[in-house]
C-alpha positions as CSV (number, residue, x, y, z in Angstrom):
1,M,8.4,23.2,-3.4
2,N,4.8,24.3,-3.5
3,V,1.8,22.3,-2.1
4,R,-1.6,23.2,-3.4
5,M,-5.1,21.8,-4.1
6,A,-5.1,19.8,-7.3
7,T,-7.0,20.9,-10.3
8,L,-8.4,18.8,-13.1
9,N,-5.4,19.7,-15.2
10,D,-3.3,17.8,-12.6
11,A,-5.2,14.5,-13.0
12,E,-2.8,12.9,-15.5
13,S,0.3,13.9,-13.5
14,I,-1.2,12.5,-10.3
15,Y,-1.9,9.2,-12.1
16,E,1.7,9.1,-13.3
17,V,3.0,9.7,-9.7
18,L,0.7,7.0,-8.3
19,K,1.8,4.6,-11.1
20,Q,5.5,5.1,-10.5
21,A,5.4,5.1,-6.8
22,F,3.1,2.0,-6.4
23,S,4.4,-0.1,-9.3
24,T,7.5,-0.9,-7.3
25,Y,5.4,-3.0,-4.9
26,D,4.8,-5.7,-7.5
27,R,8.5,-6.6,-7.1
28,E,8.0,-7.1,-3.3
29,N,5.7,-10.1,-3.4
30,Y,2.7,-7.8,-3.1
31,P,-0.5,-9.0,-4.8
32,L,-1.0,-7.5,-8.3
33,E,-4.7,-6.7,-7.5
34,A,-3.5,-4.6,-4.5
35,V,-1.0,-2.7,-6.7
36,K,-3.8,-2.0,-9.3
37,T,-6.1,-0.8,-6.5
38,A,-3.4,1.7,-5.3
39,I,-3.0,3.1,-8.8
40,V,-6.3,5.0,-8.9
41,P,-7.8,5.3,-12.4
42,L,-8.0,8.7,-14.0
43,S,-11.8,8.8,-13.8
44,E,-11.6,8.4,-10.0
45,I,-8.7,10.9,-9.7
46,R,-10.9,13.5,-11.5
47,K,-13.9,12.7,-9.3
48,R,-11.8,13.1,-6.1
49,I,-10.4,16.4,-7.4
50,E,-13.9,17.7,-7.9
51,E,-15.4,16.3,-4.6
52,E,-12.7,15.6,-2.1
53,C,-9.3,17.0,-0.9
54,V,-6.6,16.2,-3.3
55,L,-3.2,18.0,-2.9
56,V,-0.2,18.0,-5.1
57,A,3.4,18.9,-4.4
58,E,5.2,20.5,-7.3
59,Q,8.7,21.6,-8.1
60,V,9.4,23.9,-10.9
61,G,5.9,23.3,-12.2
62,T,6.1,19.5,-12.2
63,V,3.9,17.4,-9.9
64,V,6.2,15.3,-7.8
65,G,3.8,14.1,-5.1
66,T,0.2,13.8,-4.1
67,V,-2.1,12.9,-1.2
68,T,-5.9,12.6,-1.0
69,G,-8.1,13.2,2.1
70,L,-11.5,11.6,2.0
71,M,-14.0,13.2,4.5
72,Q,-15.9,10.6,6.5
73,H,-18.0,11.5,9.5
74,K,-15.9,14.4,10.8
75,S,-12.7,12.3,10.2
76,M,-10.4,12.4,7.2
77,Y,-9.1,9.2,5.6
78,V,-5.7,9.9,4.2
79,C,-5.0,7.8,1.1
80,S,-3.0,7.8,-2.2
81,L,0.1,9.4,-0.7
82,A,2.7,9.0,-3.3
83,V,6.0,10.7,-4.3
84,L,8.0,10.2,-7.5
85,L,10.9,7.8,-6.8
86,E,13.6,10.5,-7.5
87,C,12.0,12.9,-5.1
88,Q,11.6,10.5,-2.2
89,N,13.5,11.2,1.1
90,L,13.4,14.9,0.3
91,G,10.6,15.8,2.7
92,V,7.8,15.9,0.0
93,A,5.6,13.3,1.9
94,T,6.1,15.2,5.1
95,K,5.0,18.5,3.5
96,L,2.0,16.8,1.9
97,L,0.9,15.3,5.2
98,M,1.4,18.5,7.1
99,K,-0.8,20.4,4.6
100,I,-3.5,17.7,4.6
101,E,-3.5,18.0,8.4
102,D,-3.9,21.8,8.2
103,L,-6.8,21.3,5.8
104,A,-8.4,18.7,8.1
105,E,-8.1,21.0,11.1
106,N,-9.7,23.9,9.1
107,L,-12.5,21.5,8.1
108,E,-12.9,20.8,11.8
109,C,-12.2,17.1,11.6
110,N,-11.6,15.2,14.7
111,K,-8.9,12.9,13.4
112,L,-6.9,11.7,10.4
113,W,-6.5,8.0,9.8
114,L,-4.9,5.7,7.2
115,C,-3.9,2.1,6.6
116,V,-0.6,0.7,5.5
117,V,0.7,-2.8,4.7
118,P,3.3,-3.3,7.4
119,K,5.4,-5.9,5.6
120,I,6.4,-3.5,2.8
121,M,5.8,-0.1,4.3
122,E,8.1,0.1,7.4
123,K,9.6,3.4,6.2
124,A,6.2,5.0,5.8
125,I,5.1,3.8,9.2
126,G,8.1,5.5,10.7
127,L,7.2,8.8,9.0
128,Y,3.6,8.6,10.2
129,E,4.6,7.9,13.7
130,K,7.2,10.7,13.6
131,L,4.3,13.0,12.6
132,G,2.2,11.9,15.6
133,Y,0.1,9.1,14.1
134,E,-0.5,6.2,16.6
135,R,-1.2,2.6,15.9
136,E,-4.9,2.0,16.4
137,G,-5.7,-1.3,15.0
138,Y,-4.6,-4.3,13.0
139,L,-6.7,-5.9,10.2
140,K,-5.5,-9.4,9.4
141,K,-5.7,-10.6,5.8
142,H,-7.8,-7.5,5.0
143,F,-6.4,-6.2,1.6
144,Y,-6.1,-8.9,-1.0
145,G,-4.8,-11.2,1.7
146,E,-2.4,-8.7,3.2
147,D,-2.5,-7.4,6.7
148,F,-3.3,-3.7,7.3
149,L,-2.1,-1.6,10.1
150,L,-4.5,1.3,11.0
151,L,-2.8,4.5,12.2
152,S,-4.6,7.6,13.3
153,K,-3.9,11.1,14.7
154,L,-6.4,13.1,16.8
155,I,-6.4,16.7,15.6
156,G,-9.2,18.8,17.0
157,D,-12.3,19.4,19.0
158,D,-15.8,18.6,18.0
159,H,-17.3,21.5,16.0
160,S,-20.6,22.0,14.4
161,R,-19.6,24.0,11.3
162,N,-19.1,22.0,8.1
163,R,-17.4,23.6,5.1
164,S,-16.2,22.0,1.9
165,P,-12.4,21.7,1.4
166,R,-12.5,24.2,-1.5
167,E,-14.3,26.8,0.7
168,V,-11.7,26.5,3.4
169,L,-8.8,27.0,0.9
170,I,-10.5,29.7,-1.1
171,C,-12.0,31.6,1.9
172,E,-9.0,31.3,4.2
173,N,-6.3,31.3,1.5
174,K,-4.4,28.7,3.5
175,F,-2.2,27.4,0.6
């Protein structure tokens, strides 16, 4: 499996991964509005690819997983982590999270953070905690009436240099 920065050519594949991975939540008494929000529109995916950190995992040339890191004040918000159903439990999410952490470190971020809905994402919470994320907060009725658990991971020292994600990957050839 290869993990790399997404290109605009990957946008439709990323959309399909998000759609497949998150559409199962509508069967778990999860608000339809929340499911629709998790399935990011193609226009937003393209914007993120051009402006943010979007990674894809691919096997034999097929995108099987994705994650996005949004830079915010020397921290990186990890979102849109999704893996095709048939590729789940094979380490794809772990590899994506490890690569986004490497990228965040090279961008000299202080921490990674993310939010999950605890009532339907127990397995994901276990993965995040296994990778060193800690429970930092709890937001009641925050996301379409659903509770959110905030997890974070401290990753580096405060640095003054600020480079774009593409500069890091191109200049340091990390992936």
